[in-house]
KOLGU-4560 file (N, C-alpha, C; in nm, 3 decimals, padded with zeros to 5 digits):
<recs>
<n_xx: 00.106 n_yy: -00.122 n_zz: 00.034 ca_xx: 00.017 ca_yy: -00.030 ca_zz: 00.006 c_xx: 00.098 c_yy: 00.106 c_zz: -00.005 mol: A seq: 1 type: UNK>
<n_xx: 00.192 n_yy: 00.131 n_zz: 00.034 ca_xx: 00.315 ca_yy: 00.221 ca_zz: 00.078 c_xx: 00.341 c_yy: 00.263 c_zz: -00.108 mol: A seq: 2 type: UNK>
<n_xx: 00.343 n_yy: 00.154 n_zz: -00.174 ca_xx: 00.426 ca_yy: 00.160 ca_zz: -00.280 c_xx: 00.343 c_yy: 00.195 c_zz: -00.364 mol: A seq: 3 type: UNK>
<n_xx: 00.215 n_yy: 00.205 n_zz: -00.356 ca_xx: 00.095 ca_yy: 00.291 ca_zz: -00.430 c_xx: 00.085 c_yy: 00.374 c_zz: -00.434 mol: A seq: 4 type: UNK>
<n_xx: 00.104 n_yy: 00.446 n_zz: -00.275 ca_xx: 00.108 ca_yy: 00.610 ca_zz: -00.231 c_xx: 00.221 c_yy: 00.683 c_zz: -00.287 mol: A seq: 5 type: UNK>
<n_xx: 00.345 n_yy: 00.625 n_zz: -00.300 ca_xx: 00.458 ca_yy: 00.686 ca_zz: -00.402 c_xx: 00.404 c_yy: 00.635 c_zz: -00.506 mol: A seq: 6 type: UNK>
<n_xx: 00.374 n_yy: 00.585 n_zz: -00.542 ca_xx: 00.361 ca_yy: 00.583 ca_zz: -00.696 c_xx: 00.293 c_yy: 00.709 c_zz: -00.730 mol: A seq: 7 type: UNK>
<n_xx: 00.156 n_yy: 00.719 n_zz: -00.672 ca_xx: 00.061 ca_yy: 00.819 ca_zz: -00.726 c_xx: 00.122 c_yy: 00.928 c_zz: -00.694 mol: A seq: 8 type: UNK>
<n_xx: 00.242 n_yy: 00.981 n_zz: -00.584 ca_xx: 00.275 ca_yy: 01.074 ca_zz: -00.584 c_xx: 00.383 c_yy: 01.121 c_zz: -00.669 mol: A seq: 9 type: UNK>
<n_xx: 00.460 n_yy: 01.014 n_zz: -00.706 ca_xx: 00.552 ca_yy: 01.039 ca_zz: -00.810 c_xx: 00.439 c_yy: 01.052 c_zz: -00.943 mol: A seq: 10 type: UNK>
<n_xx: 00.348 n_yy: 01.009 n_zz: -00.964 ca_xx: 00.276 ca_yy: 01.065 ca_zz: -01.112 c_xx: 00.211 c_yy: 01.197 c_zz: -01.103 mol: A seq: 11 type: UNK>
<n_xx: 00.198 n_yy: 01.229 n_zz: -00.964 ca_xx: 00.123 ca_yy: 01.351 ca_zz: -00.993 c_xx: 00.254 c_yy: 01.491 c_zz: -01.024 mol: A seq: 12 type: UNK>
<n_xx: 00.354 n_yy: 01.417 n_zz: -00.932 ca_xx: 00.484 ca_yy: 01.520 ca_zz: -00.941 c_xx: 00.538 c_yy: 01.539 c_zz: -01.122 mol: A seq: 13 type: UNK>
<n_xx: 00.556 n_yy: 01.436 n_zz: -01.185 ca_xx: 00.566 ca_yy: 01.438 ca_zz: -01.306 c_xx: 00.483 c_yy: 01.463 c_zz: -01.394 mol: A seq: 14 type: UNK>
<n_xx: 00.358 n_yy: 01.491 n_zz: -01.364 ca_xx: 00.211 ca_yy: 01.513 ca_zz: -01.440 c_xx: 00.253 c_yy: 01.663 c_zz: -01.451 mol: A seq: 15 type: UNK>
<n_xx: 00.254 n_yy: 01.733 n_zz: -01.272 ca_xx: 00.328 ca_yy: 01.877 ca_zz: -01.252 c_xx: 00.432 c_yy: 01.916 c_zz: -01.289 mol: A seq: 16 type: UNK>
<n_xx: 00.538 n_yy: 01.836 n_zz: -01.314 ca_xx: 00.648 ca_yy: 01.885 ca_zz: -01.415 c_xx: 00.636 c_yy: 01.897 c_zz: -01.563 mol: A seq: 17 type: UNK>
<n_xx: 00.562 n_yy: 01.800 n_zz: -01.619 ca_xx: 00.515 ca_yy: 01.788 ca_zz: -01.726 c_xx: 00.474 c_yy: 01.915 c_zz: -01.799 mol: A seq: 18 type: UNK>
<n_xx: 00.339 n_yy: 02.019 n_zz: -01.695 ca_xx: 00.287 ca_yy: 02.119 ca_zz: -01.710 c_xx: 00.379 c_yy: 02.218 c_zz: -01.744 mol: A seq: 19 type: UNK>
<n_xx: 00.439 n_yy: 02.250 n_zz: -01.593 ca_xx: 00.548 ca_yy: 02.322 ca_zz: -01.618 c_xx: 00.661 c_yy: 02.346 c_zz: -01.756 mol: A seq: 20 type: UNK>
<n_xx: 00.698 n_yy: 02.205 n_zz: -01.787 ca_xx: 00.734 ca_yy: 02.195 ca_zz: -01.881 c_xx: 00.678 c_yy: 02.268 c_zz: -02.024 mol: A seq: 21 type: UNK>
<n_xx: 00.554 n_yy: 02.226 n_zz: -02.032 ca_xx: 00.476 ca_yy: 02.307 ca_zz: -02.168 c_xx: 00.459 c_yy: 02.444 c_zz: -02.116 mol: A seq: 22 type: UNK>
<n_xx: 00.455 n_yy: 02.494 n_zz: -02.017 ca_xx: 00.457 ca_yy: 02.645 ca_zz: -01.985 c_xx: 00.580 c_yy: 02.685 c_zz: -02.016 mol: A seq: 23 type: UNK>
<n_xx: 00.624 n_yy: 02.659 n_zz: -01.971 ca_xx: 00.824 ca_yy: 02.709 ca_zz: -02.037 c_xx: 00.814 c_yy: 02.724 c_zz: -02.201 mol: A seq: 24 type: UNK>
<n_xx: 00.802 n_yy: 02.572 n_zz: -02.189 ca_xx: 00.800 ca_yy: 02.572 ca_zz: -02.397 c_xx: 00.721 c_yy: 02.643 c_zz: -02.434 mol: A seq: 25 type: UNK>
<n_xx: 00.593 n_yy: 02.688 n_zz: -02.446 ca_xx: 00.483 ca_yy: 02.798 ca_zz: -02.465 c_xx: 00.519 c_yy: 02.948 c_zz: -02.445 mol: A seq: 26 type: UNK>
<n_xx: 00.625 n_yy: 02.968 n_zz: -02.374 ca_xx: 00.678 ca_yy: 03.088 ca_zz: -02.374 c_xx: 00.810 c_yy: 03.158 c_zz: -02.461 mol: A seq: 27 type: UNK>
<n_xx: 00.858 n_yy: 03.009 n_zz: -02.490 ca_xx: 00.974 ca_yy: 03.025 ca_zz: -02.576 c_xx: 00.960 c_yy: 03.069 c_zz: -02.754 mol: A seq: 28 type: UNK>
<n_xx: 00.829 n_yy: 03.050 n_zz: -02.756 ca_xx: 00.749 ca_yy: 03.063 ca_zz: -02.885 c_xx: 00.749 c_yy: 03.212 c_zz: -02.931 mol: A seq: 29 type: UNK>
<n_xx: 00.807 n_yy: 03.210 n_zz: -03.065 ca_xx: 00.773 ca_yy: 03.330 ca_zz: -03.118 c_xx: 00.699 c_yy: 03.341 c_zz: -03.213 mol: A seq: 30 type: UNK>
<n_xx: 00.556 n_yy: 03.425 n_zz: -03.211 ca_xx: 00.461 ca_yy: 03.422 ca_zz: -03.319 c_xx: 00.500 c_yy: 03.545 c_zz: -03.404 mol: A seq: 31 type: UNK>
<n_xx: 00.451 n_yy: 03.476 n_zz: -03.541 ca_xx: 00.460 ca_yy: 03.620 ca_zz: -03.658 c_xx: 00.375 c_yy: 03.726 c_zz: -03.598 mol: A seq: 32 type: UNK>
<n_xx: 00.458 n_yy: 03.836 n_zz: -03.692 ca_xx: 00.335 ca_yy: 03.967 ca_zz: -03.645 c_xx: 00.228 c_yy: 03.910 c_zz: -03.770 mol: A seq: 33 type: UNK>
<n_xx: 00.163 n_yy: 04.030 n_zz: -03.732 ca_xx: 00.005 ca_yy: 04.051 ca_zz: -03.860 c_xx: 00.038 c_yy: 04.049 c_zz: -03.991 mol: A seq: 34 type: UNK>
<n_xx: 00.168 n_yy: 04.088 n_zz: -04.034 ca_xx: 00.171 ca_yy: 04.117 ca_zz: -04.182 c_xx: 00.235 c_yy: 04.002 c_zz: -04.227 mol: A seq: 35 type: UNK>
<n_xx: 00.309 n_yy: 03.969 n_zz: -04.168 ca_xx: 00.409 ca_yy: 03.771 ca_zz: -04.187 c_xx: 00.292 c_yy: 03.688 c_zz: -04.190 mol: A seq: 36 type: UNK>
<n_xx: 00.215 n_yy: 03.670 n_zz: -04.099 ca_xx: 00.102 ca_yy: 03.628 ca_zz: -04.091 c_xx: 00.024 c_yy: 03.619 c_zz: -04.201 mol: A seq: 37 type: UNK>
<n_xx: -00.018 n_yy: 03.743 n_zz: -04.245 ca_xx: -00.095 ca_yy: 03.737 ca_zz: -04.342 c_xx: -00.042 c_yy: 03.700 c_zz: -04.509 mol: A seq: 38 type: UNK>
<n_xx: 00.088 n_yy: 03.745 n_zz: -04.514 ca_xx: 00.137 ca_yy: 03.728 ca_zz: -04.637 c_xx: 00.188 c_yy: 03.599 c_zz: -04.641 mol: A seq: 39 type: UNK>
<n_xx: 00.202 n_yy: 03.486 n_zz: -04.574 ca_xx: 00.220 ca_yy: 03.328 ca_zz: -04.536 c_xx: 00.068 c_yy: 03.279 c_zz: -04.591 mol: A seq: 40 type: UNK>
<n_xx: -00.045 n_yy: 03.348 n_zz: -04.520 ca_xx: -00.185 ca_yy: 03.309 ca_zz: -04.523 c_xx: -00.223 c_yy: 03.298 c_zz: -04.686 mol: A seq: 41 type: UNK>
<n_xx: -00.168 n_yy: 03.391 n_zz: -04.712 ca_xx: -00.215 ca_yy: 03.468 ca_zz: -04.884 c_xx: -00.096 c_yy: 03.327 c_zz: -04.973 mol: A seq: 42 type: UNK>
<n_xx: -00.017 n_yy: 03.307 n_zz: -04.887 ca_xx: 00.069 ca_yy: 03.213 ca_zz: -04.994 c_xx: 00.048 c_yy: 03.105 c_zz: -05.005 mol: A seq: 43 type: UNK>
<n_xx: -00.028 n_yy: 03.067 n_zz: -04.881 ca_xx: -00.062 ca_yy: 02.895 ca_zz: -04.846 c_xx: -00.177 c_yy: 02.882 c_zz: -04.961 mol: A seq: 44 type: UNK>
<n_xx: -00.277 n_yy: 02.956 n_zz: -04.910 ca_xx: -00.403 ca_yy: 02.967 ca_zz: -05.015 c_xx: -00.421 c_yy: 02.936 c_zz: -05.175 mol: A seq: 45 type: UNK>
<n_xx: -00.316 n_yy: 03.050 n_zz: -05.190 ca_xx: -00.278 ca_yy: 03.067 ca_zz: -05.309 c_xx: -00.235 c_yy: 02.957 c_zz: -05.401 mol: A seq: 46 type: UNK>
<n_xx: -00.150 n_yy: 02.872 n_zz: -05.330 ca_xx: -00.060 ca_yy: 02.754 ca_zz: -05.369 c_xx: -00.145 c_yy: 02.655 c_zz: -05.386 mol: A seq: 47 type: UNK>
<n_xx: -00.242 n_yy: 02.675 n_zz: -05.238 ca_xx: -00.335 ca_yy: 02.543 ca_zz: -05.265 c_xx: -00.423 c_yy: 02.562 c_zz: -05.357 mol: A seq: 48 type: UNK>
<n_xx: -00.528 n_yy: 02.642 n_zz: -05.418 ca_xx: -00.567 ca_yy: 02.675 ca_zz: -05.529 c_xx: -00.494 c_yy: 02.660 c_zz: -05.678 mol: A seq: 49 type: UNK>
<n_xx: -00.393 n_yy: 02.685 n_zz: -05.661 ca_xx: -00.288 ca_yy: 02.646 ca_zz: -05.809 c_xx: -00.274 c_yy: 02.515 c_zz: -05.820 mol: A seq: 50 type: UNK>
<n_xx: -00.188 n_yy: 02.441 n_zz: -05.692 ca_xx: -00.230 ca_yy: 02.294 ca_zz: -05.694 c_xx: -00.343 c_yy: 02.216 c_zz: -05.717 mol: A seq: 51 type: UNK>
<n_xx: -00.444 n_yy: 02.277 n_zz: -05.644 ca_xx: -00.591 ca_yy: 02.213 ca_zz: -05.711 c_xx: -00.617 c_yy: 02.244 c_zz: -05.862 mol: A seq: 52 type: UNK>
<n_xx: -00.586 n_yy: 02.361 n_zz: -05.904 ca_xx: -00.642 ca_yy: 02.348 ca_zz: -06.051 c_xx: -00.511 c_yy: 02.233 c_zz: -06.154 mol: A seq: 53 type: UNK>
<n_xx: -00.439 n_yy: 02.220 n_zz: -06.125 ca_xx: -00.365 ca_yy: 02.149 ca_zz: -06.177 c_xx: -00.370 c_yy: 02.003 c_zz: -06.173 mol: A seq: 54 type: UNK>
<n_xx: -00.424 n_yy: 01.960 n_zz: -06.041 ca_xx: -00.468 ca_yy: 01.831 ca_zz: -06.023 c_xx: -00.601 c_yy: 01.809 c_zz: -06.101 mol: A seq: 55 type: UNK>
<n_xx: -00.682 n_yy: 01.888 n_zz: -06.078 ca_xx: -00.827 ca_yy: 01.912 ca_zz: -06.186 c_xx: -00.833 c_yy: 01.853 c_zz: -06.325 mol: A seq: 56 type: UNK>
<n_xx: -00.707 n_yy: 01.978 n_zz: -06.315 ca_xx: -00.671 ca_yy: 01.946 ca_zz: -06.532 c_xx: -00.593 c_yy: 01.786 c_zz: -06.570 mol: A seq: 57 type: UNK>
<n_xx: -00.535 n_yy: 01.760 n_zz: -06.447 ca_xx: -00.444 ca_yy: 01.616 ca_zz: -06.483 c_xx: -00.552 c_yy: 01.566 c_zz: -06.485 mol: A seq: 58 type: UNK>
<n_xx: -00.653 n_yy: 01.502 n_zz: -06.371 ca_xx: -00.773 ca_yy: 01.414 ca_zz: -06.348 c_xx: -00.841 c_yy: 01.432 c_zz: -06.506 mol: A seq: 59 type: UNK>
<n_xx: -00.856 n_yy: 01.582 n_zz: -06.545 ca_xx: -00.930 ca_yy: 01.581 ca_zz: -06.689 c_xx: -00.909 c_yy: 01.458 c_zz: -06.800 mol: A seq: 60 type: UNK>
<n_xx: -00.784 n_yy: 01.503 n_zz: -06.780 ca_xx: -00.709 ca_yy: 01.444 ca_zz: -06.910 c_xx: -00.712 c_yy: 01.320 c_zz: -06.897 mol: A seq: 61 type: UNK>
<n_xx: -00.688 n_yy: 01.239 n_zz: -06.762 ca_xx: -00.665 ca_yy: 01.124 ca_zz: -06.737 c_xx: -00.797 c_yy: 01.074 c_zz: -06.794 mol: A seq: 62 type: UNK>
<n_xx: -00.906 n_yy: 01.108 n_zz: -06.734 ca_xx: -01.039 ca_yy: 01.061 ca_zz: -06.754 c_xx: -01.061 c_yy: 01.033 c_zz: -06.912 mol: A seq: 63 type: UNK>
<n_xx: -01.042 n_yy: 01.161 n_zz: -06.962 ca_xx: -01.070 ca_yy: 01.163 ca_zz: -07.110 c_xx: -00.987 c_yy: 01.042 c_zz: -07.222 mol: A seq: 64 type: UNK>
<n_xx: -00.885 n_yy: 01.052 n_zz: -07.150 ca_xx: -00.791 ca_yy: 00.914 ca_zz: -07.199 c_xx: -00.855 c_yy: 00.788 c_zz: -07.169 mol: A seq: 65 type: UNK>
<n_xx: -00.876 n_yy: 00.750 n_zz: -07.004 ca_xx: -00.946 ca_yy: 00.636 ca_zz: -07.024 c_xx: -01.057 c_yy: 00.596 c_zz: -07.105 mol: A seq: 66 type: UNK>
<n_xx: -01.169 n_yy: 00.724 n_zz: -07.142 ca_xx: -01.305 ca_yy: 00.738 ca_zz: -07.170 c_xx: -01.253 c_yy: 00.675 c_zz: -07.291 mol: A seq: 67 type: UNK>
<n_xx: -01.115 n_yy: 00.762 n_zz: -07.354 ca_xx: -01.121 ca_yy: 00.686 ca_zz: -07.528 c_xx: -01.071 c_yy: 00.563 c_zz: -07.505 mol: A seq: 68 type: UNK>
<n_xx: -00.981 n_yy: 00.515 n_zz: -07.437 ca_xx: -00.929 ca_yy: 00.371 ca_zz: -07.454 c_xx: -01.057 c_yy: 00.285 c_zz: -07.400 mol: A seq: 69 type: UNK>
<n_xx: -01.120 n_yy: 00.292 n_zz: -07.350 ca_xx: -01.244 ca_yy: 00.225 ca_zz: -07.304 c_xx: -01.357 c_yy: 00.202 c_zz: -07.383 mol: A seq: 70 type: UNK>
<n_xx: -01.380 n_yy: 00.265 n_zz: -07.486 ca_xx: -01.479 ca_yy: 00.300 ca_zz: -07.541 c_xx: -01.429 c_yy: 00.271 c_zz: -07.727 mol: A seq: 71 type: UNK>
</recs>
């Protein structure tokens, strides 16, 4: 029974230490400013749209080619 109490105390201590470490890591994060965040967001959205369009065109070409082969 004494071992269970030691284990519980150890788990609580390690959990407490984990959250302290987590808080410490969050304090070390450097966040982007608004302008940089906006530029990067626009770049991600634009590249996603372009990549989606490329995939759609390739899909239509493959679909048309398979239609010719099958029929």
